[in-house]
DOVOBA-407016 format. One line per field, with one value per residue (C-alpha): residue in three letters; x, y, z; residue number from 1. Coordinates in Angstrom, 2 decimals, decimal comma, always signed. Layout:
% residues N
aa = [ALA  ...] .
c1 = [X  ...] .
c2 = [Y  ...] .
c3 = [Z  ...] .
i = [NUM  ...] .
This chain:
% residues 478
aa = [UNK  UNK  UNK  UNK  UNK  UNK  UNK  UNK  UNK  UNK  UNK  UNK  UNK  UNK  UNK  UNK  UNK  UNK  UNK  UNK  UNK  UNK  UNK  UNK  UNK  UNK  UNK  UNK  UNK  UNK  UNK  UNK  UNK  UNK  UNK  UNK  UNK  UNK  UNK  UNK  UNK  UNK  UNK  UNK  UNK  UNK  UNK  UNK  UNK  UNK  UNK  UNK  UNK  UNK  UNK  UNK  UNK  UNK  UNK  UNK  UNK  UNK  UNK  UNK  UNK  UNK  UNK  UNK  UNK  UNK  UNK  UNK  UNK  UNK  UNK  UNK  UNK  UNK  UNK  UNK  UNK  UNK  UNK  UNK  UNK  UNK  UNK  UNK  UNK  UNK  UNK  UNK  UNK  UNK  UNK  UNK  UNK  UNK  UNK  UNK  UNK  UNK  UNK  UNK  UNK  UNK  UNK  UNK  UNK  UNK  UNK  UNK  UNK  UNK  UNK  UNK  UNK  UNK  UNK  UNK  UNK  UNK  UNK  UNK  UNK  UNK  UNK  UNK  UNK  UNK  UNK  UNK  UNK  UNK  UNK  UNK  UNK  UNK  UNK  UNK  UNK  UNK  UNK  UNK  UNK  UNK  UNK  UNK  UNK  UNK  UNK  UNK  UNK  UNK  UNK  UNK  UNK  UNK  UNK  UNK  UNK  UNK  UNK  UNK  UNK  UNK  UNK  UNK  UNK  UNK  UNK  UNK  UNK  UNK  UNK  UNK  UNK  UNK  UNK  UNK  UNK  UNK  UNK  UNK  UNK  UNK  UNK  UNK  UNK  UNK  UNK  UNK  UNK  UNK  UNK  UNK  UNK  UNK  UNK  UNK  UNK  UNK  UNK  UNK  UNK  UNK  UNK  UNK  UNK  UNK  UNK  UNK  UNK  UNK  UNK  UNK  UNK  UNK  UNK  UNK  UNK  UNK  UNK  UNK  UNK  UNK  UNK  UNK  UNK  UNK  UNK  UNK  UNK  UNK  UNK  UNK  UNK  UNK  UNK  UNK  UNK  UNK  UNK  UNK  UNK  UNK  UNK  UNK  UNK  UNK  UNK  UNK  UNK  UNK  UNK  UNK  UNK  UNK  UNK  UNK  UNK  UNK  UNK  UNK  UNK  UNK  UNK  UNK  UNK  UNK  UNK  UNK  UNK  UNK  UNK  UNK  UNK  UNK  UNK  UNK  UNK  UNK  UNK  UNK  UNK  UNK  UNK  UNK  UNK  UNK  UNK  UNK  UNK  UNK  UNK  UNK  UNK  UNK  UNK  UNK  UNK  UNK  UNK  UNK  UNK  UNK  UNK  UNK  UNK  UNK  UNK  UNK  UNK  UNK  UNK  UNK  UNK  UNK  UNK  UNK  UNK  UNK  UNK  UNK  UNK  UNK  UNK  UNK  UNK  UNK  UNK  UNK  UNK  UNK  UNK  UNK  UNK  UNK  UNK  UNK  UNK  UNK  UNK  UNK  UNK  UNK  UNK  UNK  UNK  UNK  UNK  UNK  UNK  UNK  UNK  UNK  UNK  UNK  UNK  UNK  UNK  UNK  UNK  UNK  UNK  UNK  UNK  UNK  UNK  UNK  UNK  UNK  UNK  UNK  UNK  UNK  UNK  UNK  UNK  UNK  UNK  UNK  UNK  UNK  UNK  UNK  UNK  UNK  UNK  UNK  UNK  UNK  UNK  UNK  UNK  UNK  UNK  UNK  UNK  UNK  UNK  UNK  UNK  UNK  UNK  UNK  UNK  UNK  UNK  UNK  UNK  UNK  UNK  UNK  UNK  UNK  UNK  UNK  UNK  UNK  UNK  UNK  UNK  UNK  UNK  UNK  UNK  UNK  UNK  UNK  UNK  UNK  UNK  UNK  UNK  UNK  UNK  UNK  UNK  UNK  UNK  UNK  UNK  UNK  UNK  UNK  UNK  UNK  UNK  UNK  UNK  UNK  UNK  UNK  UNK  UNK  UNK  UNK  UNK  UNK  UNK  UNK  UNK  UNK  UNK  UNK  UNK  UNK  UNK  UNK  UNK  UNK  UNK  UNK  UNK  UNK  UNK  UNK] .
c1 = [-62,87  -65,90  -68,48  -70,09  -73,12  -76,09  -79,03  -82,12  -83,60  -85,23  -82,95  -82,75  -82,10  -78,55  -78,37  -74,61  -72,58  -70,45  -66,85  -66,47  -62,80  -62,02  -65,46  -65,64  -68,96  -69,35  -72,65  -75,53  -78,03  -81,20  -84,64  -84,76  -84,37  -84,80  -84,63  -87,80  -86,82  -83,20  -82,99  -84,69  -82,43  -79,25  -80,61  -81,17  -77,57  -76,40  -74,78  -77,04  -76,96  -78,59  -80,87  -81,18  -83,43  -85,67  -88,87  -88,20  -86,65  -89,77  -91,64  -89,78  -86,45  -87,94  -90,23  -87,19  -85,92  -89,29  -89,75  -93,52  -93,46  -90,23  -91,37  -88,54  -86,02  -82,59  -81,36  -77,83  -75,88  -72,40  -69,72  -66,52  -62,99  -60,30  -56,82  -54,93  -52,96  -52,15  -54,50  -57,88  -58,04  -60,48  -62,18  -63,33  -64,76  -68,18  -69,09  -67,80  -69,93  -72,87  -72,31  -72,02  -75,31  -77,04  -75,35  -76,46  -80,04  -79,86  -78,86  -76,02  -73,28  -70,43  -67,18  -65,91  -62,17  -61,58  -58,61  -59,57  -61,03  -58,04  -56,00  -58,16  -58,49  -61,75  -61,94  -64,69  -63,76  -60,34  -58,83  -56,16  -55,52  -54,29  -50,77  -50,93  -50,33  -48,93  -50,78  -48,43  -48,78  -52,57  -52,69  -50,49  -52,66  -55,81  -54,54  -53,75  -57,21  -58,91  -57,02  -57,86  -61,55  -61,71  -59,96  -62,37  -65,32  -63,94  -63,48  -67,02  -68,47  -66,42  -66,55  -69,80  -72,48  -75,98  -77,84  -79,44  -78,89  -76,69  -76,36  -73,19  -70,11  -68,43  -65,24  -64,97  -62,52  -63,86  -60,71  -62,21  -64,81  -62,76  -59,56  -61,23  -63,00  -61,99  -61,92  -63,85  -66,43  -66,96  -67,35  -69,68  -71,92  -71,85  -70,86  -74,04  -76,14  -74,44  -75,16  -72,27  -74,38  -75,36  -71,83  -70,47  -73,06  -71,76  -70,34  -67,10  -66,58  -67,51  -65,14  -62,24  -62,97  -62,84  -59,53  -56,20  -55,16  -58,37  -59,49  -58,10  -60,18  -59,31  -60,80  -63,82  -64,59  -64,36  -68,06  -68,90  -66,95  -68,46  -71,91  -71,09  -69,91  -73,32  -75,02  -72,84  -73,58  -77,28  -77,41  -75,17  -76,06  -79,37  -77,65  -80,07  -78,32  -74,93  -73,39  -70,72  -69,32  -71,23  -68,70  -69,87  -73,41  -72,67  -71,18  -74,14  -76,54  -74,74  -75,20  -78,88  -79,50  -77,57  -79,41  -82,83  -82,29  -81,28  -83,65  -86,44  -85,71  -85,08  -81,94  -80,90  -77,98  -77,20  -74,38  -72,59  -71,01  -67,35  -65,20  -62,96  -60,13  -60,51  -59,47  -62,22  -59,91  -61,12  -59,27  -57,32  -54,10  -54,15  -54,61  -51,64  -53,59  -54,73  -55,19  -54,60  -56,30  -53,14  -51,08  -47,81  -48,87  -50,87  -50,46  -53,42  -52,14  -52,13  -55,63  -56,85  -55,32  -56,82  -60,29  -59,40  -58,31  -61,66  -63,27  -66,40  -68,41  -67,84  -67,58  -71,33  -71,69  -68,73  -70,16  -73,27  -71,30  -68,37  -69,88  -72,76  -73,77  -77,55  -78,61  -79,96  -76,55  -74,84  -77,22  -76,28  -72,56  -72,97  -75,00  -72,21  -69,73  -71,55  -71,05  -67,42  -65,93  -62,38  -62,63  -63,25  -65,54  -67,14  -63,76  -62,34  -65,41  -65,30  -61,59  -62,09  -64,97  -63,18  -59,82  -61,46  -63,23  -60,10  -57,42  -59,37  -59,27  -55,50  -55,07  -57,25  -55,32  -52,09  -53,38  -54,33  -50,95  -49,17  -51,39  -50,59  -46,89  -46,58  -49,10  -49,33  -45,69  -46,86  -43,98  -46,40  -47,51  -43,91  -43,01  -45,58  -45,07  -43,65  -40,78  -43,32  -45,43  -42,43  -41,32  -44,84  -45,14  -41,76  -41,49  -38,67  -36,74  -33,41  -33,59  -30,43  -29,53  -26,84  -25,13  -25,37  -21,83  -21,24  -21,10  -22,71  -23,54  -26,06  -23,28  -22,13  -25,69  -26,27  -23,02  -23,49  -26,95  -25,43  -27,91  -25,49  -22,30  -18,92  -17,02  -18,12  -21,23  -22,83  -21,90  -23,55  -26,75  -27,20  -26,20  -28,45  -31,54  -31,91  -31,97  -34,59  -34,79  -38,21  -39,83  -37,55  -35,07  -31,44  -28,84  -25,84  -23,89  -21,96  -25,05  -24,96  -28,01  -30,41  -32,66  -36,24  -35,57  -33,45  -34,11  -37,70  -38,92  -39,26  -35,56  -36,11  -35,12  -36,75  -34,19  -35,37  -33,02  -34,63  -38,35  -38,77  -35,78  -36,39  -34,05  -35,18  -32,63  -33,11  -30,70  -29,21  -27,88  -29,59] .
c2 = [+72,65  +72,04  +69,83  +67,02  +68,11  +66,36  +68,46  +66,26  +68,07  +66,70  +66,32  +69,10  +68,38  +69,33  +71,72  +72,22  +74,35  +77,01  +77,31  +73,89  +72,97  +69,96  +69,66  +68,57  +69,28  +67,56  +67,91  +70,15  +69,93  +69,32  +67,86  +64,18  +62,44  +58,82  +57,55  +55,49  +51,85  +52,72  +50,28  +47,49  +48,09  +47,83  +44,82  +43,21  +43,96  +42,33  +45,56  +46,13  +43,08  +43,87  +46,63  +47,71  +47,87  +45,16  +46,74  +49,98  +48,93  +47,41  +50,74  +53,68  +53,31  +52,83  +55,81  +57,89  +57,44  +57,47  +60,84  +60,59  +60,41  +62,20  +65,51  +65,57  +66,13  +64,57  +62,44  +62,25  +58,98  +58,41  +55,75  +55,75  +54,91  +54,57  +55,70  +52,66  +52,82  +55,57  +54,16  +52,52  +49,09  +47,04  +45,93  +49,54  +49,94  +48,45  +50,93  +53,71  +52,40  +52,37  +56,06  +56,82  +55,07  +57,25  +60,34  +59,39  +59,20  +62,80  +62,29  +63,89  +61,54  +61,88  +59,94  +60,14  +59,66  +58,34  +60,47  +59,99  +56,47  +55,01  +55,65  +53,11  +50,41  +48,77  +45,21  +44,18  +41,12  +40,83  +38,06  +40,25  +43,91  +46,23  +47,54  +50,91  +53,95  +57,20  +60,47  +61,74  +58,55  +58,61  +62,26  +61,52  +58,55  +60,62  +63,30  +60,62  +59,07  +62,44  +63,06  +59,58  +59,91  +63,30  +61,89  +58,96  +61,32  +63,48  +60,50  +59,41  +62,80  +63,33  +59,86  +58,24  +60,93  +59,65  +62,83  +63,22  +65,81  +64,33  +65,03  +66,29  +64,31  +65,54  +64,37  +64,94  +63,86  +62,94  +64,30  +67,75  +67,17  +64,99  +67,02  +69,68  +67,20  +66,83  +63,16  +63,50  +65,85  +63,44  +60,37  +62,21  +63,40  +60,33  +57,34  +57,30  +56,55  +53,21  +50,00  +47,62  +44,53  +45,70  +46,67  +43,35  +41,40  +42,55  +39,69  +41,57  +42,03  +38,47  +37,04  +39,08  +38,45  +34,72  +34,96  +34,26  +37,90  +39,34  +42,91  +46,28  +49,11  +51,24  +48,67  +48,19  +51,91  +52,02  +51,29  +54,18  +56,65  +55,30  +55,65  +59,25  +59,92  +58,83  +61,04  +64,04  +63,69  +63,20  +66,41  +68,50  +67,21  +65,41  +62,10  +59,23  +56,32  +54,73  +52,47  +49,91  +46,46  +43,54  +43,39  +46,87  +45,88  +45,87  +49,36  +50,59  +49,14  +51,07  +54,28  +53,61  +52,90  +56,00  +58,33  +56,84  +57,10  +60,76  +62,04  +59,53  +59,58  +56,52  +56,14  +53,24  +51,06  +49,33  +46,85  +45,72  +42,28  +41,69  +40,78  +37,78  +36,09  +32,70  +31,13  +32,97  +35,47  +39,06  +41,33  +43,93  +45,23  +42,95  +39,83  +40,83  +40,52  +44,10  +45,42  +49,12  +52,06  +54,18  +53,98  +53,97  +50,77  +48,99  +50,19  +50,64  +47,60  +45,46  +46,62  +45,92  +42,45  +41,66  +41,98  +40,46  +37,32  +36,85  +33,48  +32,98  +31,99  +35,38  +37,88  +38,47  +39,20  +41,56  +43,41  +44,08  +45,08  +47,08  +48,89  +51,21  +49,13  +48,55  +44,99  +44,40  +45,38  +42,97  +40,22  +40,93  +40,84  +37,47  +36,09  +37,06  +35,40  +32,09  +32,31  +33,46  +32,55  +32,70  +36,48  +37,01  +39,91  +40,26  +40,25  +42,90  +45,12  +44,74  +45,58  +48,60  +50,05  +49,70  +50,95  +54,00  +54,83  +54,45  +55,86  +57,84  +57,46  +57,96  +55,14  +52,81  +53,67  +52,95  +49,58  +48,61  +49,69  +47,63  +44,64  +44,86  +45,27  +42,36  +39,78  +40,56  +41,55  +44,80  +46,96  +49,81  +49,72  +49,63  +52,65  +54,91  +53,73  +56,19  +55,47  +55,25  +52,69  +50,52  +50,63  +49,74  +46,94  +45,42  +46,13  +43,71  +44,85  +46,62  +50,17  +51,55  +54,78  +54,27  +56,45  +55,09  +55,06  +54,47  +50,76  +49,63  +45,93  +43,58  +42,04  +45,48  +46,36  +43,15  +43,54  +47,24  +46,42  +43,59  +41,26  +38,47  +37,14  +38,07  +35,63  +32,78  +31,91  +35,27  +35,13  +31,72  +32,94  +35,25  +32,77  +30,08  +32,34  +33,29  +37,04  +39,29  +43,05  +44,66  +41,22  +40,26  +37,46  +38,36  +35,65  +37,60  +39,16  +41,41  +43,00  +46,80  +48,39  +49,96  +52,88  +51,95  +48,24  +47,72  +51,24  +52,45  +55,91  +56,79  +56,07  +52,84  +49,22  +46,27  +43,54  +40,07  +37,31  +33,89  +33,81  +36,16  +38,48  +41,96  +44,94  +48,40  +50,62  +54,33  +55,63  +59,07  +61,52  +59,88] .
c3 = [+90,29  +88,13  +89,77  +87,79  +85,78  +87,39  +86,37  +86,18  +83,21  +80,11  +77,14  +74,60  +70,97  +70,07  +67,14  +67,28  +69,68  +67,97  +69,08  +70,66  +70,48  +68,37  +66,79  +63,19  +61,53  +58,20  +56,42  +57,36  +60,14  +58,30  +58,30  +58,92  +55,56  +54,66  +58,23  +58,18  +58,40  +59,24  +62,15  +60,23  +57,22  +59,27  +61,11  +57,71  +56,74  +59,96  +61,17  +64,16  +66,40  +69,76  +71,01  +74,64  +76,60  +75,20  +76,45  +74,62  +71,37  +69,83  +69,83  +71,36  +69,54  +66,05  +66,66  +67,57  +64,02  +62,25  +60,54  +60,87  +64,67  +65,55  +64,10  +61,54  +64,34  +63,85  +66,72  +68,14  +68,41  +69,78  +69,87  +71,91  +70,74  +73,42  +72,30  +73,56  +70,29  +67,82  +65,18  +64,76  +63,17  +61,11  +64,32  +64,83  +61,35  +62,05  +64,79  +62,56  +59,69  +62,09  +62,83  +59,12  +58,36  +60,96  +59,53  +56,00  +57,28  +58,52  +62,15  +64,11  +65,23  +67,72  +67,67  +71,23  +71,79  +75,31  +76,26  +79,93  +80,00  +78,15  +81,29  +83,16  +80,52  +79,46  +80,85  +78,41  +76,38  +78,02  +80,13  +81,72  +82,48  +79,75  +79,91  +81,68  +79,47  +80,80  +80,24  +77,54  +75,51  +75,78  +74,70  +71,70  +70,74  +71,21  +68,82  +66,24  +66,58  +66,21  +62,95  +61,71  +62,51  +60,81  +57,74  +57,54  +57,89  +55,09  +52,78  +53,59  +52,75  +49,60  +48,05  +49,19  +48,77  +48,06  +47,15  +50,57  +53,26  +55,97  +59,65  +61,30  +62,29  +65,47  +67,15  +70,91  +73,63  +77,08  +78,74  +78,13  +80,86  +83,19  +83,41  +85,59  +87,86  +91,50  +92,46  +95,72  +94,19  +91,31  +93,52  +95,89  +93,07  +90,84  +92,98  +95,04  +91,96  +91,27  +93,16  +93,80  +93,23  +89,76  +88,80  +90,06  +88,07  +84,68  +82,65  +81,92  +85,67  +86,59  +83,99  +85,28  +88,95  +88,30  +86,42  +88,17  +87,74  +89,15  +88,47  +89,49  +90,93  +87,89  +85,52  +87,76  +87,64  +83,84  +83,40  +85,74  +83,59  +80,38  +81,94  +82,87  +79,29  +78,04  +80,63  +79,76  +76,05  +76,81  +78,86  +76,60  +73,14  +73,54  +72,72  +73,30  +71,59  +72,24  +69,63  +70,51  +69,90  +71,34  +74,20  +75,28  +76,23  +79,98  +79,85  +77,81  +80,39  +83,14  +81,18  +80,64  +84,33  +85,42  +83,04  +83,75  +87,50  +87,30  +84,61  +84,20  +80,47  +78,34  +76,31  +74,13  +73,16  +69,88  +69,40  +66,27  +65,84  +66,64  +63,66  +64,25  +62,40  +60,73  +64,03  +65,92  +67,64  +67,97  +65,55  +67,47  +68,94  +71,98  +69,88  +67,74  +64,48  +63,96  +60,44  +61,05  +59,38  +59,57  +56,38  +58,30  +60,10  +57,39  +53,81  +51,45  +49,56  +52,71  +53,70  +50,16  +50,18  +53,60  +52,11  +48,72  +50,59  +52,34  +51,79  +49,69  +52,75  +54,41  +51,55  +51,13  +54,85  +54,72  +51,71  +53,79  +56,88  +55,49  +52,49  +51,66  +48,63  +48,39  +49,13  +45,58  +44,18  +46,58  +45,46  +41,84  +42,66  +44,33  +41,42  +39,04  +41,39  +41,03  +37,26  +37,39  +40,79  +39,46  +39,02  +42,76  +41,93  +45,40  +47,15  +44,81  +45,20  +48,99  +49,08  +46,82  +48,85  +52,20  +50,94  +49,36  +52,62  +54,72  +52,39  +49,81  +46,03  +45,95  +48,45  +46,39  +43,23  +45,10  +46,31  +42,76  +41,38  +44,01  +43,26  +39,55  +40,19  +42,63  +41,45  +37,75  +37,12  +35,54  +34,33  +33,69  +37,31  +38,55  +36,44  +38,06  +41,63  +44,13  +46,51  +49,33  +47,49  +46,72  +50,35  +51,48  +48,96  +49,67  +53,39  +53,96  +50,91  +51,14  +49,74  +48,12  +46,37  +43,72  +41,14  +37,61  +36,28  +32,56  +31,75  +35,01  +34,56  +36,07  +38,17  +39,38  +40,37  +42,31  +44,21  +45,02  +46,38  +48,47  +46,84  +45,95  +47,53  +46,10  +43,92  +41,66  +43,67  +43,07  +39,40  +39,06  +40,73  +37,74  +35,02  +36,50  +36,29  +39,94  +39,33  +37,75  +37,30  +37,01  +36,68  +33,75  +34,24  +33,54  +32,90  +31,52  +34,43  +32,04  +30,46  +30,75  +32,35  +29,87  +30,87  +30,11  +30,62  +33,69  +34,96  +34,87  +33,93  +37,61  +38,14  +40,06  +39,64  +41,39  +41,87  +42,87  +44,00  +44,16  +44,89  +47,83  +48,28  +46,89  +46,60  +45,58  +43,88  +43,32  +40,71  +41,20  +38,61  +35,67] .
i = [1  2  3  4  5  6  7  8  9  10  11  12  13  14  15  16  17  18  19  20  21  22  23  24  25  26  27  28  29  30  31  32  33  34  35  36  37  38  39  40  41  42  43  44  45  46  47  48  49  50  51  52  53  54  55  56  57  58  59  60  61  62  63  64  65  66  67  68  69  70  71  72  73  74  75  76  77  78  79  80  81  82  83  84  85  86  87  88  89  90  91  92  93  94  95  96  97  98  99  100  101  102  103  104  105  106  107  108  109  110  111  112  113  114  115  116  117  118  119  120  121  122  123  124  125  126  127  128  129  130  131  132  133  134  135  136  137  138  139  140  141  142  143  144  145  146  147  148  149  150  151  152  153  154  155  156  157  158  159  160  161  162  163  164  165  166  167  168  169  170  171  172  173  174  175  176  177  178  179  180  181  182  183  184  185  186  187  188  189  190  191  192  193  194  195  196  197  198  199  200  201  202  203  204  205  206  207  208  209  210  211  212  213  214  215  216  217  218  219  220  221  222  223  224  225  226  227  228  229  230  231  232  233  234  235  236  237  238  239  240  241  242  243  244  245  246  247  248  249  250  251  252  253  254  255  256  257  258  259  260  261  262  263  264  265  266  267  268  269  270  271  272  273  274  275  276  277  278  279  280  281  282  283  284  285  286  287  288  289  290  291  292  293  294  295  296  297  298  299  300  301  302  303  304  305  306  307  308  309  310  311  312  313  314  315  316  317  318  319  320  321  322  323  324  325  326  327  328  329  330  331  332  333  334  335  336  337  338  339  340  341  342  343  344  345  346  347  348  349  350  351  352  353  354  355  356  357  358  359  360  361  362  363  364  365  366  367  368  369  370  371  372  373  374  375  376  377  378  379  380  381  382  383  384  385  386  387  388  389  390  391  392  393  394  395  396  397  398  399  400  401  402  403  404  405  406  407  408  409  410  411  412  413  414  415  416  417  418  419  420  421  422  423  424  425  426  427  428  429  430  431  432  433  434  435  436  437  438  439  440  441  442  443  444  445  446  447  448  449  450  451  452  453  454  455  456  457  458  459  460  461  462  463  464  465  466  467  468  469  470  471  472  473  474  475  476  477  478] .
């Protein structure tokens, strides 16, 4: 079994390791470009909230990213994402944006999937223990997260270029260095460097210990493994900065203390704010209010609408946090909003930028088509929508495939789709104006369907009964 790597050597700048399995390198390793003032700029945007340790972040950390003092050497920054689900959600976007901002400034960034740590469960910010996941489920989730992170990185590179030379974006999985570890060897080599009093003093631990459920040993040891992750990346890749949500500060501190004790070197932590719902609840899977980044779980339209619906008092902050728009441009957008608030310009720009990053240009176009079709009764938008888009837009709608027989009437269509009851009641629902096809009200049950009116060019009909009941019909053999 491989023993833990505990060489007390100075860090070496990572210049990329050829042949590493699962590594995605996007952009070129290059001279440090445009990094001066990076920390201050992100602090001004509100993206970077806390810096650790306090004594080092006033001088040492800024100098690390200052091209005049860092010798034009790119730094390496990482952030961890535990695969407790098969998708990331909006709550993860800020740390990912933080990584992207570093990458855009010429630094190398690592997105670390916690294929090992997810088995323990991070207690940070939680009032009770996570539901245990078996190894197969975690591996499946980890594969999904890797694909999602790589897709987001590709969208970022392809759609948000700024003319500068970027650093690399690498996806790793910490199971690759834990799966060969022997438990006793690991504890003997690593455990002696952690003090119980310090670990017990962490706020996340104290909160759980005082709860009725208490805290399991697995959860308690989570901060040790996260600290070792930081150490491993420091030794292997020269990673000196860990990025995380504000609830990760205790885990970051453990990593700093572990690395400093073993190597004498300083490393740093940066936190980003947690995004909460209007009720103050943290957005995420556990809270049941996650807005997912996977299209199968949250469609581009739903993601777009989530940001379009943001209130005026939060939209400027979100533009600074969730987009790459320069601050002067955001100021201009907000000034225009004061003049024409009814247009909801900031919300639409915010929604467009985020949707394009997450789902690409095609996803943004899809979200806009769905918006036009649903909220603006656009026939043109309906005609170019795919089956997938219609199913995403009308999730609760019944989807039917019907053969268009000669003389098929409105009444026939409604009955075949099981949209109205049989007999006089269903007939009256049409005559009384309760039925529309493709956003056009129909009141004559005997009207024969007309291609181009009742049946769109894409062979679909959108049937609406009342105000909220939708039925999608795909016509065969047209």
